[in-house]
C-alpha positions as CSV (number, residue, x, y, z in Angstrom):
1,X,5.4,-17.5,6.9
2,X,6.0,-17.6,2.7
3,X,4.7,-14.6,2.5
4,X,6.5,-12.4,5.2
5,X,9.4,-14.2,3.5
6,X,8.5,-12.8,0.3
7,X,7.9,-10.0,1.4
8,X,10.8,-9.8,3.4
9,X,13.3,-10.4,0.1
10,X,11.6,-8.7,-2.2
11,X,11.9,-5.9,-0.3
12,X,15.7,-6.5,0.0
13,X,16.0,-6.2,-3.2
14,X,14.1,-3.4,-4.4
15,X,15.4,-1.0,-1.7
16,X,19.3,-2.5,-1.2
17,X,19.8,-4.7,-3.6
18,X,23.7,-5.1,-3.0
19,X,24.1,-8.3,-3.9
20,X,24.8,-9.7,0.1
21,X,22.2,-11.4,1.2
22,X,20.7,-14.2,-0.3
23,X,17.2,-15.8,0.3
24,X,18.2,-18.9,2.6
25,X,18.8,-15.9,5.2
26,X,15.5,-14.5,5.2
27,X,14.4,-18.0,4.9
28,X,16.4,-17.9,8.4
29,X,14.6,-14.5,9.4
30,X,11.5,-15.3,8.9
31,X,11.0,-18.7,10.7
32,X,13.4,-16.7,13.7
33,X,10.4,-14.1,13.8
34,X,8.2,-17.5,14.0
35,X,9.6,-19.0,16.3
36,X,9.8,-15.6,18.9
37,X,6.4,-15.4,17.5
38,X,6.0,-19.1,18.9
39,X,6.8,-18.6,22.0
40,X,5.4,-15.6,23.0
41,X,2.2,-16.5,23.4
42,X,1.8,-20.1,23.5
43,X,-2.4,-20.6,24.8
44,X,-4.6,-18.4,22.0
45,X,-5.7,-17.2,25.1
46,X,-2.8,-15.0,25.1
47,X,-4.2,-14.0,21.8
48,X,-5.6,-11.2,23.3
49,X,-3.1,-9.4,24.6
50,X,-1.5,-8.9,21.0
51,X,-5.2,-8.5,19.7
52,X,-5.1,-4.8,22.2
53,X,-1.5,-4.5,21.1
54,X,-1.9,-4.2,18.0
55,X,-5.5,-3.1,17.5
56,X,-3.5,0.6,19.4
57,X,-1.2,0.9,17.0
58,X,-3.0,0.8,14.2
59,X,-5.8,2.9,15.8
60,X,-2.8,5.4,16.4
61,X,-1.6,4.8,13.3
62,X,-5.3,6.3,12.0
63,X,-5.4,8.8,13.8
64,X,-2.0,10.3,13.7
65,X,-2.6,9.2,9.7
66,X,-5.7,11.7,9.8
67,X,-4.5,13.9,11.2
68,X,-1.7,14.8,9.3
69,X,-4.4,15.1,5.6
70,X,-6.1,17.2,7.8
71,X,-2.9,19.5,9.0
72,X,-1.8,19.9,4.3
73,X,-5.3,19.7,3.1
74,X,-5.8,22.5,5.4
75,X,-2.1,24.5,4.4
76,X,-2.7,23.6,1.0
77,X,-2.5,26.2,-1.6
78,X,-6.0,27.3,-3.3
79,X,-6.2,25.0,-6.3
80,X,-8.3,26.1,-9.8
81,X,-10.5,23.3,-12.0
82,X,-11.7,25.7,-14.5
83,X,-10.6,25.5,-17.5
84,X,-8.3,27.5,-19.7
85,X,-8.9,29.4,-22.9
86,X,-11.9,31.1,-24.5
87,X,-14.6,29.2,-25.5
88,X,-13.5,27.3,-28.1
89,X,-10.4,26.2,-26.5
90,X,-12.5,25.0,-23.7
91,X,-14.6,23.4,-26.5
92,X,-12.1,21.3,-27.2
93,X,-10.3,21.0,-24.0
94,X,-13.5,19.0,-23.0
95,X,-13.8,16.9,-25.7
96,X,-10.0,16.0,-26.1
97,X,-10.6,15.3,-22.2
98,X,-13.7,13.0,-23.1
99,X,-10.8,11.5,-25.6
100,X,-8.9,10.2,-23.4
101,X,-11.1,8.6,-20.8
102,X,-12.5,6.9,-23.4
103,X,-9.1,5.5,-24.5
104,X,-9.1,3.1,-21.3
105,X,-8.8,0.0,-20.9
106,X,-12.1,-2.4,-19.3
107,X,-10.4,-5.3,-16.2
108,X,-9.4,-8.4,-18.3
109,X,-10.8,-9.5,-16.0
110,X,-11.4,-13.0,-17.7
111,X,-7.8,-13.7,-18.0
112,X,-7.4,-13.4,-13.6
113,X,-10.1,-15.3,-13.6
114,X,-8.1,-18.1,-16.2
115,X,-4.9,-17.1,-13.6
116,X,-7.0,-18.3,-10.5
């Protein structure tokens, strides 16, 4: 419930943000959605219908995303991934790209573990 509430609130803040709705409105919306869910599923045995419906919608989404990605990939113009320039320019481009890769920071796993 809290995750749903925060998602609604921050979606509103980042996308609309006209300062007319406050956090209590979103608490009420989240409570209403949870109440509808509780009314719609009186027992765990009824959850199978919801899971089946959700599975069908998920499969629809995956199929549509795959077909659109395939269509965009087939209609995309050909790309040229060759390195531009003459022999010396190519060498310096490769060295510069390697230097850029070397400066990427490692993950801050220690700090994340401390925070957890």
